Backbone and ligand atoms as CSV (ligand in chain L), in Angstrom:
chain,resi,resn,atom,element,x,y,z
A,1,UNK,N,N,0.825,-1.201,0.000
A,1,UNK,CA,C,0.000,0.000,0.000
A,1,UNK,C,C,0.866,1.261,0.000
A,2,UNK,N,N,0.456,2.200,-0.762
A,2,UNK,CA,C,1.189,3.448,-0.846
A,2,UNK,C,C,0.707,4.421,0.223
A,3,UNK,N,N,1.642,5.121,0.764
A,3,UNK,CA,C,1.318,6.071,1.821
A,3,UNK,C,C,1.038,7.475,1.297
A,4,UNK,N,N,1.443,7.685,0.085
A,4,UNK,CA,C,1.325,9.042,-0.426
A,4,UNK,C,C,-0.134,9.411,-0.678
A,5,UNK,N,N,-0.509,10.525,-0.167
A,5,UNK,CA,C,-1.859,11.003,-0.430
A,5,UNK,C,C,-1.776,12.400,-1.008
A,6,UNK,N,N,-2.322,12.518,-2.167
A,6,UNK,CA,C,-2.336,13.802,-2.838
A,6,UNK,C,C,-3.783,14.281,-2.865
A,7,UNK,N,N,-3.998,15.412,-2.270
A,7,UNK,CA,C,-5.358,15.936,-2.217
A,7,UNK,C,C,-5.702,16.623,-3.525
A,8,UNK,N,N,-6.800,16.171,-4.080
A,8,UNK,CA,C,-7.224,16.760,-5.342
A,8,UNK,C,C,-8.710,17.033,-5.311
A,9,UNK,N,N,-9.146,17.914,-6.194
A,9,UNK,CA,C,-10.555,18.247,-6.259
A,9,UNK,C,C,-11.284,17.252,-7.146
A,10,UNK,N,N,-12.273,16.614,-6.565
A,10,UNK,CA,C,-13.075,15.642,-7.299
A,10,UNK,C,C,-13.958,16.363,-8.316
A,11,UNK,N,N,-14.060,15.799,-9.514
A,11,UNK,CA,C,-14.838,16.448,-10.566
A,11,UNK,C,C,-16.341,16.293,-10.361
A,12,UNK,N,N,-16.752,15.364,-9.505
A,12,UNK,CA,C,-18.185,15.165,-9.285
A,12,UNK,C,C,-18.674,15.949,-8.074
A,13,UNK,N,N,-18.093,15.717,-6.907
A,13,UNK,CA,C,-18.560,16.408,-5.702
A,13,UNK,C,C,-17.832,17.730,-5.480
A,14,UNK,N,N,-16.769,17.933,-6.250
A,14,UNK,CA,C,-15.991,19.171,-6.182
A,14,UNK,C,C,-15.434,19.468,-4.799
A,15,UNK,N,N,-15.110,18.402,-4.087
A,15,UNK,CA,C,-14.475,18.554,-2.784
A,15,UNK,C,C,-13.069,17.987,-2.846
A,16,UNK,N,N,-12.239,18.478,-1.957
A,16,UNK,CA,C,-10.869,17.986,-1.901
A,16,UNK,C,C,-10.850,16.627,-1.223
A,17,UNK,N,N,-10.310,15.657,-1.923
A,17,UNK,CA,C,-10.236,14.297,-1.383
A,17,UNK,C,C,-8.829,13.755,-1.602
A,18,UNK,N,N,-8.457,12.810,-0.745
A,18,UNK,CA,C,-7.121,12.238,-0.884
A,18,UNK,C,C,-7.144,10.827,-1.457
A,19,UNK,N,N,-8.350,10.293,-1.646
A,19,UNK,CA,C,-8.433,8.957,-2.223
A,19,UNK,C,C,-9.346,8.963,-3.431
A,20,UNK,N,N,-8.889,8.336,-4.479
A,20,UNK,CA,C,-9.706,8.286,-5.671
A,20,UNK,C,C,-8.895,7.844,-6.874
A,21,UNK,N,N,-9.477,8.002,-8.035
A,21,UNK,CA,C,-8.785,7.592,-9.248
A,21,UNK,C,C,-8.585,8.788,-10.160
A,22,UNK,N,N,-7.513,8.729,-10.918
A,22,UNK,CA,C,-7.244,9.773,-11.898
A,22,UNK,C,C,-7.808,9.333,-13.234
A,23,UNK,N,N,-8.493,10.242,-13.877
A,23,UNK,CA,C,-8.955,9.989,-15.237
A,23,UNK,C,C,-8.357,11.086,-16.093
A,24,UNK,N,N,-7.404,10.693,-16.907
A,24,UNK,CA,C,-6.637,11.673,-17.664
A,24,UNK,C,C,-6.064,12.689,-16.683
A,25,UNK,N,N,-6.430,13.926,-16.806
A,25,UNK,CA,C,-5.859,14.936,-15.915
A,25,UNK,C,C,-6.778,15.238,-14.753
A,26,UNK,N,N,-7.951,14.589,-14.718
A,26,UNK,CA,C,-8.932,14.887,-13.680
A,26,UNK,C,C,-8.962,13.817,-12.610
A,27,UNK,N,N,-9.697,14.113,-11.561
A,27,UNK,CA,C,-9.715,13.244,-10.402
A,27,UNK,C,C,-11.145,12.928,-9.976
A,28,UNK,N,N,-11.368,11.655,-9.681
A,28,UNK,CA,C,-12.676,11.227,-9.192
A,28,UNK,C,C,-12.447,10.557,-7.847
A,29,UNK,N,N,-13.086,11.065,-6.803
A,29,UNK,CA,C,-12.835,10.523,-5.478
A,29,UNK,C,C,-13.486,9.154,-5.301
A,30,UNK,N,N,-12.969,8.424,-4.347
A,30,UNK,CA,C,-13.418,7.054,-4.131
A,30,UNK,C,C,-14.887,7.013,-3.695
A,31,UNK,N,N,-15.314,8.042,-2.985
A,31,UNK,CA,C,-16.716,8.091,-2.549
A,31,UNK,C,C,-17.654,8.205,-3.749
A,32,UNK,N,N,-17.301,9.078,-4.666
A,32,UNK,CA,C,-18.134,9.259,-5.850
A,32,UNK,C,C,-18.061,8.032,-6.749
A,33,UNK,N,N,-16.903,7.437,-6.801
A,33,UNK,CA,C,-16.749,6.236,-7.611
A,33,UNK,C,C,-17.703,5.159,-7.100
A,34,UNK,N,N,-17.722,4.971,-5.796
A,34,UNK,CA,C,-18.611,3.975,-5.185
A,34,UNK,C,C,-20.066,4.346,-5.430
A,35,UNK,N,N,-20.343,5.625,-5.287
A,35,UNK,CA,C,-21.698,6.133,-5.460
A,35,UNK,C,C,-22.191,5.857,-6.882
A,36,UNK,N,N,-21.326,6.101,-7.834
A,36,UNK,CA,C,-21.687,5.870,-9.234
A,36,UNK,C,C,-21.976,4.391,-9.472
A,37,UNK,N,N,-21.125,3.568,-8.911
A,37,UNK,CA,C,-21.278,2.127,-9.111
A,37,UNK,C,C,-22.597,1.625,-8.537
A,38,UNK,N,N,-22.999,2.156,-7.381
A,38,UNK,CA,C,-24.198,1.611,-6.762
A,38,UNK,C,C,-25.473,2.373,-7.155
A,39,UNK,N,N,-25.314,3.469,-7.867
A,39,UNK,CA,C,-26.495,4.216,-8.298
A,39,UNK,C,C,-27.169,3.509,-9.458
A,40,UNK,N,N,-28.463,3.385,-9.355
A,40,UNK,CA,C,-29.227,2.750,-10.414
A,40,UNK,C,C,-29.168,3.616,-11.672
A,41,UNK,N,N,-29.097,2.970,-12.815
A,41,UNK,CA,C,-28.988,3.724,-14.072
A,41,UNK,C,C,-30.253,4.528,-14.371
A,42,UNK,N,N,-31.346,4.197,-13.701
A,42,UNK,CA,C,-32.586,4.957,-13.879
A,42,UNK,C,C,-32.642,6.191,-12.996
A,43,UNK,N,N,-31.723,6.237,-12.041
A,43,UNK,CA,C,-31.678,7.352,-11.106
A,43,UNK,C,C,-31.146,8.598,-11.812
A,44,UNK,N,N,-31.824,9.739,-11.654
A,44,UNK,CA,C,-31.344,10.991,-12.269
A,44,UNK,C,C,-29.915,11.320,-11.849
A,45,UNK,N,N,-29.549,10.890,-10.659
A,45,UNK,CA,C,-28.197,11.150,-10.165
A,45,UNK,C,C,-27.157,10.495,-11.058
A,46,UNK,N,N,-27.501,9.299,-11.531
A,46,UNK,CA,C,-26.586,8.559,-12.385
A,46,UNK,C,C,-26.294,9.359,-13.653
A,47,UNK,N,N,-27.360,9.949,-14.163
A,47,UNK,CA,C,-27.242,10.766,-15.355
A,47,UNK,C,C,-26.311,11.956,-15.099
A,48,UNK,N,N,-26.469,12.551,-13.933
A,48,UNK,CA,C,-25.613,13.669,-13.541
A,48,UNK,C,C,-24.153,13.237,-13.489
A,49,UNK,N,N,-23.899,12.102,-12.890
A,49,UNK,CA,C,-22.536,11.591,-12.809
A,49,UNK,C,C,-21.951,11.392,-14.195
A,50,UNK,N,N,-22.772,10.817,-15.047
A,50,UNK,CA,C,-22.296,10.575,-16.410
A,50,UNK,C,C,-21.943,11.878,-17.107
A,51,UNK,N,N,-22.774,12.887,-16.905
A,51,UNK,CA,C,-22.492,14.187,-17.510
A,51,UNK,C,C,-21.157,14.734,-17.028
A,52,UNK,N,N,-20.922,14.593,-15.730
A,52,UNK,CA,C,-19.671,15.079,-15.158
A,52,UNK,C,C,-18.489,14.342,-15.779
A,53,UNK,N,N,-18.651,13.043,-15.924
A,53,UNK,CA,C,-17.567,12.245,-16.473
A,53,UNK,C,C,-17.345,12.549,-17.947
A,54,UNK,N,N,-18.426,12.774,-18.643
A,54,UNK,CA,C,-18.304,13.058,-20.078
A,54,UNK,C,C,-17.536,14.340,-20.321
A,55,UNK,N,N,-17.698,15.272,-19.395
A,55,UNK,CA,C,-16.980,16.539,-19.506
A,55,UNK,C,C,-15.488,16.305,-19.604
A,56,UNK,N,N,-15.005,15.344,-18.837
A,56,UNK,CA,C,-13.565,15.103,-18.830
A,56,UNK,C,C,-13.149,14.064,-19.844
A,57,UNK,N,N,-14.042,13.194,-20.179
A,57,UNK,CA,C,-13.704,12.134,-21.130
A,57,UNK,C,C,-13.667,12.667,-22.557
A,58,UNK,N,N,-14.525,13.604,-22.827
A,58,UNK,CA,C,-14.616,14.158,-24.174
A,58,UNK,C,C,-15.071,13.116,-25.196
A,59,UNK,N,N,-15.730,12.136,-24.717
A,59,UNK,CA,C,-16.261,11.118,-25.622
A,59,UNK,C,C,-17.339,10.339,-24.865
A,60,UNK,N,N,-18.067,9.543,-25.567
A,60,UNK,CA,C,-19.142,8.793,-24.959
A,60,UNK,C,C,-18.594,7.724,-24.013
A,61,UNK,N,N,-19.314,7.562,-22.928
A,61,UNK,CA,C,-18.938,6.502,-21.991
A,61,UNK,C,C,-19.869,5.320,-22.235
A,62,UNK,N,N,-19.252,4.195,-22.308
A,62,UNK,CA,C,-20.066,2.990,-22.438
A,62,UNK,C,C,-20.778,2.756,-21.115
A,63,UNK,N,N,-22.098,2.651,-21.172
A,63,UNK,CA,C,-22.822,2.474,-19.911
A,63,UNK,C,C,-23.774,1.309,-19.992
L,1,ZN,ZN,ZN,-16.248,13.085,-5.242
């Protein structure tokens, strides 16, 4: 396990977090990642998450 924690602003919740994944130059925190995974695809929130991700992906996300 790595000890280094780099605080970055999550692109979904826009809060500073130290755990998460990098997508290209952007950062998605582990909380939002989990939230996205467990959110039902029919939930409007899921759509919001996808929009946020699309902003950084610049292409369609397979869903
Ligand atoms: Zn987040």
